N, C-alpha and C positions, 0 to 999 in steps of 0.2 A: 760477758761482763766488760764494761768500758774501763779504760785506763783513767785513773785520776792522779793528778800531780798537784800537790799543794806545797807552798813555801811560807814559812813564818820567819821570825827574826833569828831562829836558832838552826833550822834544818829544812831540808827538802824531803818530802815523803812521796814515794811512787807506789801506787797500788795497781796491780794488774793480775787478774786471775788469782792464784794463790800466793803470789809474791807480794811482799810488803817491805819495801826498801827505804831505809832512812839514811840520808847523807847529811852530815853536819855542814853548814854553810862555809865554815872556815876551811874545809877540805876541798871545796870547789875551785878549780883553777880556771876553767873556761866553759862557756856554753855557746854553741853555735849551730847554725843550720847547715846541713850537708846535702847537696843535691846529687852527689855521686853515690847513689844507693847501692852500687855493686862493689864499691871499694872497701877494702879492709883497713883497719887502723894500722898505724905503724907500730903500735904497742905489742908487747908479748900477748899472744892470744889468750893466755890463761888469765890475764888481767882485764879482759873485755867482757862486759855484761850486756847481752842483747835483751831488750824489753819490747814487747809488742809483736804483732803479727806482720810478717813480711808480705803476705798474700794480698795483693790489690793495693798496697800502700806505696806511694811514690815519694814520700818525704821522710827524712829522719833528722833527729837532733843528736848532736854529740855533746855529752856532758863529761868533761874530764875532771878527775879529782887527783889528789896527790898519789894515789896508788892504783886507781882503776879508771877505765874509760867505759862509759855507759852509752850505748847506741839505742835510742828510743825511736822505734818505727811508729809512724802516726800519719793521720790525715789532718790532724789539728795542729800542725807545726807552729803556726803563728800564735795560737792560744797558749801552747806550752812554752814557747819562747818568752811571751809576755809574763807568764807566771814565774818562770825561772829567773828572769832578769829584774823582777820587781824588788 
């Protein structure tokens, strides 16, 4: 099953396998591309959510919110960045 990420004027919705994650737009602090795929975030690891398969993927997007950091592993990083930044 492919990952789908959509954004409207209220929220971001991420669907991947059985996960269905909704993040209010006002909670998003930053969205950026990260090329260091082996690095961990500086955040408390309990507040890090990893989405996507790491096998064969070389790109990741970091979506930081007020209380969590989401690491999205993908091969469609430009498409996801465009969707999240619209």
